[in-house]
N, C-alpha and C positions, 0 to 999 in steps of 0.2 A: 504494500500500500504506500502511496505518497500522501502529502498533506491534503490533496484534493480528491482522493478516491483510490479506486482499485485499478491497477494497471493489468491489462489482459495480455501483454507481452513483456518479455524481459527488457530492462532498460537497454537503450542502444549502447550505452557505455557507463561503466562505473569509473569515475575519475579518481583513481587512487595511485597513479604512477607518476614518477618523475616530478614530484614536488620539492621545492626548495623554500627555505624561508630565511629572512634576515631581519634584524632588529634596528630600529632607528629611533631618534628623538621624536616626540610628538610633532606632527605637522601643524602649520599655522592655520587659522581659520580660512575656510575656502579652499584649502588644499585638496585637490581632487584628482591627481594622477599619481600612479605609483612611482616612487623614485627609483633610480637606477640601483640595483643591488650592489653592495660593496664587496670587498674580498672575503668578508666574514659570513658569507652565505653558506648554509648547511642544508643537508638533505632532510626532508620531513616526511612523516607518514600521515596519510589522510585516508580514513579518519584518524584523528589524533590531536594532540595538544602541543603547544610550543614548549612547555615545561618538559614534556617527554622527549621531544626532539632535541632540545638543548642539552638534556641530561645524557642522551645517547652520544652526543658530540663532546661530552666532557666539559660542558659549559654551564651546568646548572648543578648545584650542590643541595641535595635534599636536607643535609644536616643544617645548612645556613641558606635557605632559599632567598634568591634575589627577587626584589619585586619585578613584576612583569606588567602591571596595570599602569605603570608610569611611562610606558613606551608604546610606540607603534610597532606592530609586528606584521610583516608582509609575508604572504605565501604566493607562490606563482607556479604555473605549469604551462607547457605547450603541448598541444595535441592536434592531430590531423582529423579531418572529417571526410571519410571516403565518399560520403553522399551529402554535400553541403545543402543547406536549406533550413527550414524552420524546425526548431526543437524546443522542448521545455527543459529548463535547467533547474533541478531540484536540489536545495540545501537542506538537509534534514537537521542541522544544528550548527549555528555559528556562535562562538562565545567571544565577545558579547556585542560590542559595537563594531559593525563591520560594513565596509564599502567594498562592492564587488565590481570588477571591471572585466569586460570581454573585449579584446582587441582595442584596449585603451578608451573604451566607452563605459561610462558609469551605467551599470544596468540594474543595481540593487543597493539599497541601504537598509541594514538590519540592525534593530536596536534591542533584541532579546535573545537570550541563549536557548530558550526552551521552545520557541515557535518555529517550525520548519518554514522555509520560504520557497516559492516557485516563481520563475520568470520565463517568459517566452523570448527566445533569442533566434538570430540568424547566424548559422555557422558558415565560415569560409573554409577553403581547403586546408589551411593551416590557421590555428587559433592560439591565442594567448589569454590565459585566465589568471587574473591577479586578485587577491582579497587582502585588503588592508584592515587589520584589527586595531582599531584606534584606542589610545590610552583611555582607561576607564576612570582614573583618579579625577581628571578635570570634570567628568560627568557627575561624580559624587559630590562635588562642591556647588553645583547648580541649586538654585532655590526651587522649592516645590511647595505645594500646600502645607500649611503648618501641621506638625504632628502633635497629637493629644498626648503622647507618651514617648519617651526615649529609652529603649532597652540597652542593657549593657552587653548583650550577647556578641555583637560584632563591633568592628573597629570604626564604622562610619554610618551615620544615620542616613546618608544619601543612598545607601543600598536599598532602601524601600522604594526608590524611584526607578530602579533599573532591574530588569528581569534577568538576574543571574544567580548562580549558586552562592550560598554563604560559605561553602567550603574555601579555605584559604583566607577567610576574613574573621575567623573566630579564634583569636589567640588563647591557648590553653586547651583547646579542643583538638586542633589539628595543625600541622605545619602550614605556614603561609605560602602554599603553592596556589598560584592564581591560575584560574581556568581560562586560557586564551587559545583560540584556534578552531579549526573545522572539526569539532569533536564528534560529529556524526557524518555519515556518508554524503557524497555529492554524486549525483547521477544525471545522465542525459536520457531524454525520451523524445522520440519523434513527436512533433506537434499533432500529426494526424493518427497517431497510434491509438487503437481501441482501448477505451477504459470506461469505468462506471464511476460517475461523479456522485457526490452527496450519499456515499455508501452508509447503509445501516445493516448490521448483521447481528442478530440477537438469538441466543439460545436460552431455553428455559425448560423447567421440568414441572409437570403437573403432579398433583398429589396421587393420582392414580397410576403414576409411573410413565406417562406418555411425555416423550420429549417433543419439544417444538423448536423449529429453526425458522426464523423470519429473515427475509433478504429483501432490501429495497435500494434503489438508486436510480441514477439518471444516465443511461448509456450515451457515449459520445463516440463517433466514428465506428459504429457497429451496426452490422446488417445481420438479419436472421434472429432466431429465437435464442433465449438463454434458458438453460435448464439447470436446476440446482439439485445436487446429489449429496446424500449423507446417510450413513448407517443403513444402507440397503433401500432407501426410499428416494424418490426424485419427484420433482415438480417443475412445470414450465412456468417461466415468469409471465405475469399478466401485464400487458401494456395499460397504463393509466392515462386519463385524459390529459394530464399535464406533461406527458412525454416520459414520465418515470416508469420503472417496472417494479413489480411486487410479486413475491412468492413466499409460500409457507409450506414447510414440511411438517407432518405429524407422524411421530415414530413411536408406536406402541411398545411398551415394556422395554424401553431402551436401557442399555447398561449405563447406570449413572456414574457421575464423577463424585468422588468423596475424598476428603483429606485422607493421606496414607495411614494415618494413626487410627482411623475409624472405618476404613474400607479400602476399596480399590479406586484409584483415579482414572476411570476409563475415559479414553479419548476416541474421537471419530473424525476421520478425514472429511473435509468438505471440498467438493468439486464444482466448478461452474463450466458447463458445456456450451459451446457456441460453434455449431456446425461440426467440422472435424477437429476443432481446438478444445482441449481440456485444460482448464486453469485450476491449479491446486491452490486453494485458499487457506491451507494450513489445517489445524485440527481444533475442535471444540469439544466441550464437555457439558453434559446436561445435568444441571443441579439447581437447587432451590434454596435460597438463604433467607431465613427469617430472623427477626431480632427478638430475643427473650429478655423482657424487661424486669422479670422476677415478679413474685407475688405482690410486691408493693408498687410495682410500676416504675421503680427508680434505678433498676440495674441495667446491665447491658451484657448480652452474650449472643453467640451465633448458633442457630439451629440449621443444620445443613441436611436437607432431604428428610426432615423430621427427626433428626438425631442431634441432641445437644453436644456440642464440641467444646471441650476445654481447649482454648487456643493458647499454645505456648510456643515460644521462639525468642526472637531478638530483633533488635533495630538494626537494619542494614545500613552500612556507611558507603563503602566503595570497594570494588574489586582491585582497583589500581588508581591511587590518587594522582599519580603523575600523568597518566594517559587517559583516564576516564573511558575505558573501553566499553563496547556494547555488543561484542560478538558472543556467540554460544561458547566458544572455547574459553573465553575469559571467565564466564559465569559458572561453567559446569563444575569445576572442582569445588567451588565455594558451596554451591547448592547441593552437591552430593554429600558433603559434610553435614549440612543442615538436616537433610533427610535422615542420615545415619544417626544423627543425635535425637531423632524423635520430634524435631520441630515440625509444627504444622502451620506456622504463620511467621512471615517476616514482614516487618514494617519499613516502608521507605519514608523516612521522616521529612518534614518540611524544610530542613536545614541542608538537604543533600542535593541530589539531582534526580530527574526523571531517568528511569532505566529503559531499555529498549524492549521491543516485543520478545526478543530472544530470551530475556530474563523471565518474562511472564510465561512463555511457552515451556521453559524448563521447569518452572515452579508447577505448571499444570501436569507436566509429565511425572514429576516427583510427588504430587499430592500435597503441595504446600500452598496455603492461602497467602495472599499478599494484601496487607493494609497499606493503601497508597494515599499519603498526604499530597494534596497539591503543594507546590513549592513556595509556601508562604509561612513565615514564622516570626513571631515576637513583635514585628513592626506594625505601626499604624499605616497601612497602605493607602495611597491617595485615590481611592475608587470614585471620589467625587469628580475627578478629572475625566471627562467622557473618553478621551483618547486612551488613558490608562485602563479604564474599565473595558473598553472594547479590545484592547490587547490582551487583557486577562481572558476574556471570553474566547478569543481565538486560540490562545495558548492551551486552555483547558479542553477545547474541542479537538484540537489537533492531537493532544495526548490520548484522549479517550477514543478517538477515531482509530488509532493504532492498536487499541486493546479490545476491539469489538469481537464478541464471541469467545473471548478467553476466559475459562472457568476459574482461573486461579485468582483473579481480582475479587477480593472478598469484602473489603470495606474501602469506601472513598471518604476522605476526611479533608475538610477546608484548610487545614494547616495546623501548625504546632505552636502552642502557647501564646497565640494572639490574645485570646480572652484573659488568660492568666496575667499577662503583663499589664493590661489595662486595669484589671481588678486589683492587683497588688500595688498599683500606683494610687488606690483609693478612689478611682473614678466610678461613677454609677454605671449600671449595666447598659443604659442607653448610649453611653459613650464608647464602650469597647465592644458592643455586639452590633455589628453593622452589615451592610448589604454585600460585602465581599463574600462572606461565608454563608450568610442567611439566604441570600437571593441569587447572586451571580453564579457561584460555583455549584450551589444546590440545583439550579435550573439546568446547567450543562450536564451534571451528573444524571439527572432524571431523564434527560433527552437521550443521551448516548448509552447509559448503563442503568436502566430502570431495574435490573435484577440485582443491583449491588446496593447494600445499605449506605446511606450517606450520613456522616457525622459533621456537624458544623465546625467543631474544632477540638483538639486534644490538648490539655484536659477540658472537660466541660460536664455540666449536668447537676452539680451540687448546689448547696446554699451559696457557695462561691465556686467558680469554675475549677478551682484546684482542690476542692474538698473531696477526699478520696472515697467516701462512703456512698456516693451516688454517680451514676454515669461512668464517664471515662476519667481514669486517674493517671497522673504521672506520679508514681509513688516512690519517694526516697526517704520515708520515715526510717526504715532499716537501710542504712547507707548514709547519704550526705548529712541527714538530720540526727544521726547518732542515737536513734531510738533503740531500745532493747528489741530482741527478736520477737518478743511477745506482741510488739506493735503491729506486726503483720496481720494478727487476728484482731486486735483491738481497733484497727483502722477500718475494718469492714470493707475491704476493697471489693469492688464489683468487677472491674476490668481495668488492668494497668497497661496502657498502651506503651508505657516505658517504665522501668523500675530497676532497683538493685544495681546501681552503678558503683563499681569498685575498680581500683587499680589492681588488675589481675596479673600476677607474675607469670611469665613464661617458663618453659623448661630451661634447665642449665645449658643445654646445647644451643638453644636459640639465643641466650644471653651471650654465650661465648662467640657465636658467629656474628652477632651484632657488635662485638667489641666494646661492650658497655662496662665491663670490669666490675669492680666492687661497688655495690649500691650505696655504701656509706661514704665513699671517697670520690667517685666519678661523677662530675657535675652533669655529664650527659644523661645519666640515669634520671636525675631529678628533673631535667629539662623535658623528659618525655613522660612525665607523670601529668595526666589531665588535671585541669583545674578550671573553675568558672572564672570568667574574666572579672577582675576586681576583688575577688575573694582572697583573704589572707591565709587560706588553707588550701590544700589540694587533696586528691583522692587517695594518696599514700597516707596522708594524716587520718583519713576516714578508716582506712584498713587498719592502721596501727591502733586506732581506738578500740576496734573489736578484738585485736590481738590482746589488748590490755584487759578488756572486760571479760572475754570469753576464755582466753588461755592463761590469764593471770601472769603475763610476762611483761617486762618493761621493754618495749620495742627498741628504744634508742640503745640500751645496754647490749642487747642481743646483736643489733645491726653492726655495732662497732666491735664487739667482742668475738662474735662468731657469725660473720655475714652469711655463710652458707646455711646455717641453721635458721637465721632470720628469713631467708627466702623460702626455705621449706615451710616454716611456720605460716608465712604470708600466703603461700599457695594453699595451704591447708585451710586457713580460716575462711577464705572467701568460698572455697568449696563447701564447707560445712554450712555457711550462711545460705547459699543457694539451695543446697538439698533440703535443709530444714524449712526454709520459707515455702518452697514449692510443695513440700509434704503438707504444710498447713493449708495451702491454697487449693490443693487438688483433692482434699478429703471430701467425703460425700456431703457433710453438713456445711461446708464452706459456701458462702454466697458468691465467691470469686469464680468468674467464668473465663478468665484468661489473663495472661501476664506475659509481657515481652521484655526481655532483659536489655538494658542499655550497656554495650552495643554488641553486634555480632563480630565485627572484625576490627583490628587496630588499623590506624593509617600510617603508623611508623613502628619499626620494631621497638619493644620495650614493654613496660608494665602499664599498658594503656587500658582503656575500658573494655576492649574487645575480648571475647572468650576465644578467638582465634588470632594468632599473630599475623602481622601485616604480610608476612610471606606465606601465609596459608597453613601453618602448622597449628594444631589444636593446642590450647593451653589446658592445664589441669581443670580449669573452671569449665571448659567445654565438656570434659568427661563427667563432671558433677551434673551438668545439665542433662547429659545423655542418660544418666542413671534416673534423674528426677523426671524425665519426659517419657520413660518407657510406657508403651501402650498397655502392657500387662505388668503391673508392678505392685509393690507394697511399701508402706511407710509406717513409721512409728511417731506418735506425738505424745508428749508429756502433758497429761491432763491433771497434774498436781495430785490432790488427795482422791481424785477419781481414778488414779492409776494410769497405766500405760495403755494407749489405744493402738490397735493394729488396723490399718486401712489397706484394703485390697481393691485394686481397680482393674477392670478389663474394658478398654476402649474399643476393642476389636468387634467385628460383627459375628464372631463364632463363640460358642460355649467352650471354655477352657477348663479342663479337669486338672486340678493342681492339688499338691500336698503342701500344707503350711505347717512350719515348725517354729518354735520359740524356745530360746534357751537363755537362762541367766548364768553367767560365768563369774566365778571368783578368781581374781588375779589373772583374768583372761584365759584361764585354762579349765577350771574345774566346774562342771555343771552343778548348779544348786537346785534348779527347778526347771522342768521342761514341760512343753505342751505340744500336741500335734492335732491336726484336723485335716481331713480330706474335703475339698470344696469343688463344686461345679459352679464356675463363674459364668453368669448369664452375660449375653452380649450387652455392651455399653452399660456396664453396671459398676457400682461402687458399694462396698460393704465396710462396716466398722465392727471390730470384735474387741471387747475388753480382754486385756491379757489374762486376767484372772479366770475368764471363761475357758481359756485353753489349759490353764493349770488345774482347774477344778477346785480351787481353794484360794484363800487370800494369801497374796505375797506382795510385799511392798517394793513393787518394780521401780517406782520412781524415787524411792527413799524419801517419801513425803512425811511419813509418820515418825521416822528416826527412833524406833524402838531399839536401842542398842546400837552397836557398830554396824556399818553397812555389810550386808551379806554378799554383795556382788558389785562388780565395777563395770560390766558391759552386758547388754541384752542383745542377742542376735536373732532376728527374724529371717526366715528363708522360705522362698516359694519355689516349688519345683513342679515340673510337668509329670503327672502321674504315669503317662505312657512311656516317656523316654528317660525319665529321671533327671533330665537337664535343669539346672538351676535357672530360673526365670529372673529372679530378683533377690536381693538381700537388703536389709535395713538394720541399722545399728542405733542403739541408745546408750548413752554414758551417764548414769545417774549422778555420778560424782563430779561431772564436768571434765575438764582437761587435767591430765596428770603429768607431772614432769619427770615421773619414773620412766626409766629406759631399760630395755632388756636385750640380751643377745638375740641376734636376728635368726631365730630358729625356723628357717623356711627351706623346704626342699623344692627344687625345681627341675624341670626337664623340658627340652625342646625337641619337637618332632616336626619333620618336614611334611607338608600337605602337597596334594597332587598338583595344585595350580600355582606353585611358586611361593605360597604363603608358608608361614611357620606357625606352629601352636606352642605356646608357653603354658605349661601346667604347674601350678604352685599348690603346695600343701603346707600348712602351718600347725605347729603344736600348741600355740597360743594365739591370741588375737593381737593384731598389730594395726596401728592407725596410720592412715594416709601412706600406703605403700606406693612408692614411685618406681617406675621402670625407665631406663634410658637404653635405647637400642638404636644405635647410629645407622641410618639408612632404611629404617623400618617405621611405619606408622602403626599405631596400636589400637586395638578395639576397645581397650579400657585402660585407664591409668589414674593414679591418685586415689586409690580406693582402700577401704578397710578389708582386712583379711581375718578370717576366723577359722578355728578348727571345725572339723566335721564335714567338710566337703571340699573337693578340689576346686580351684579357680582356674579357668582357662582364658588365655588372652591370645587373639589372633594377631600375627605380625605380618603386615603387607609391605612388600618392598616398594620403596620410592624410586623415582627415576634415577637410573644408573646404578641401582643396587641389586638388579635381578641377578640371581645365581650367588650372591654373597651370603656366607654363613653368618647368621646374627650372633652377637654377644649381647647379653642382657645384664645390665647393672641394676641391682635392687637396693633400695634403702627405705626406711620408714621413720617417721618423726619420733616414735617411741622405741626405735630399735637402736642398738649399738653396732656401729660399723656397717658394712655393705656386703653384698654377696653378688657374685658373677655366675650367670648361667650360660654356658656356651653350647651352640649347636654343633653338629658333627656326628 
């Protein structure tokens, strides 16, 4: 698809070759011709960014990024036309203020990064195309309508006047890498090529299981009939009085699309037939999304095809900050990791960029819903300016036009923290709730994607928009606001569109490869810790607070005295917080219907917010979420004098026959009391069992009554498949909290090679160990940073990374309550 509709032929040319760029000082007013390139011209990739091109040429340092928005940056290419004449030249994304010249004639001026542009041109036998990306900083100094509030998020208030990404303008959040260049493809199309203008393609699912596919548009340069095909059905387009065509397919008992945690994400090919020409329109999925507001009408949750879905995942940042790629190859490894972690939703927040159709198609394939913010955040945007408002409409329509028929689009949101900013400034609702999100974006969303719930803003819905107990929350009570873990229940979260931001420490190997050195002495370590602009604290301070309160250690003493242990404890504490909080929110009696962690990936190597390192390697926090997000799982919650509660969940559409066991261990080794039960877990179900029901008598599992000395120090719950004996999930509870005691690492391990080049690590322990870490150079792991208990083997699958095929793995093991480390070698 192009900005104006569906192309029925491949583009005459994708202009991706032989581009060069050069950097100049900003041109004077009225400057309208590209300057002659100097000797510093370099090769450039299109689509791509100038930061990426300069970095490849050794002229841009990600550690100390030079500003790019104070320069003019020119791109040029030359190309022949075998058949000169009239063409349409399509620019899918120009960042941000751009003048385009064809054969030294100005053909287009673009003033927004997010709106594709199309212009009709006449090609000569040989052609010269030049694009001048004008300096943005002068634009940010221009006067606009007076703002009713001024947020601290970004460096310039002028950013509210220009449609560009906030990435690169938020110190403390990400490096100041400015987005400049043709970041999306440039294509040529014959002017007389057949296409369908004003396209609408919508799929839906009725309650009786019938899928419906509607297609409408205005054919151009097209003769003959159009036939729509999908899922074994076809329909001929009907010509309407206004010259448009309309068609509708009804598909009984269609295989529906579901999030992968709750079912199968079935997809179906769509084809459009015109004579002997068959045009593939991609794939669609048939699903129905309803909003569950809860019994009091104040909540928010998604019901997909009649099934309530607990949405869990993270906030997506960028696959590559330097290059801002949009191809399938760039997205696939990141999204494969999201699916493997049990994530069923990713949010593209309003401070990032719009992703391409390839991102949404992969999410559809993997069964991952996407919460899409329109790219507006924090600012008071000048929609009273008719020109600005019309630009917003065009931007939103173009983005949703590209996503028609895609089932992964699960929520549309007017933006991030606009309402919150105005409300926190003490303004009345009439000042911060306006037409941008209430009317303009809502209307476009209804027009293009009526099958997708629309939310005005995140957060919103409570007595104040940031009140977490109604509607949509941005929840940082546990986290930035240093509240105890109990606050996750006390706050009565309904849906957290972002939450639980921590400085997550990566593996030692990642730290070593990044050359960050000792966290107590290397200033680059601290420079990469995220912080809110203007705050006197950062998110390492937040993590240290929980180290102090939960683990009873003094972070500064450990950081300087034993930096390796400090990092191990830091990895462990955020994992504990993530697992315990999601155990709270996923339990059957919780009112929470979804939570997305801030953020999915880092933008630079280091201890950033991401649960995956900037280079794509999972951090221990990723594995904590993978355990917390399992579709079939169990969890333990401390209910005080009500004892320990065991929560068993089955999100899948199948009955699961499982065996539940619970054991309390003294000194991590000796069983004090045990309980067992066979269960048949119904589809899409949750149950809660008091631990004493499994024991058959009272036992102080939470050490709440304190009758004498504690009888145990760890409780282990284990859920196993009754047919195969395979362990589905484990959960741990430590009634005495964190212990400083350490024990010899009594673990037996063995490595066996699997048929597909993978290896399996099998571990057995004589006592329980906390936060066992594995380092296996050249291999990715199916689990890491977990607790290990006696009574059942733990198996980890090792998958070779690029270049490691055939390499025999060596695994180094250590635990935060273990003494020393152990190596398990293959062979």
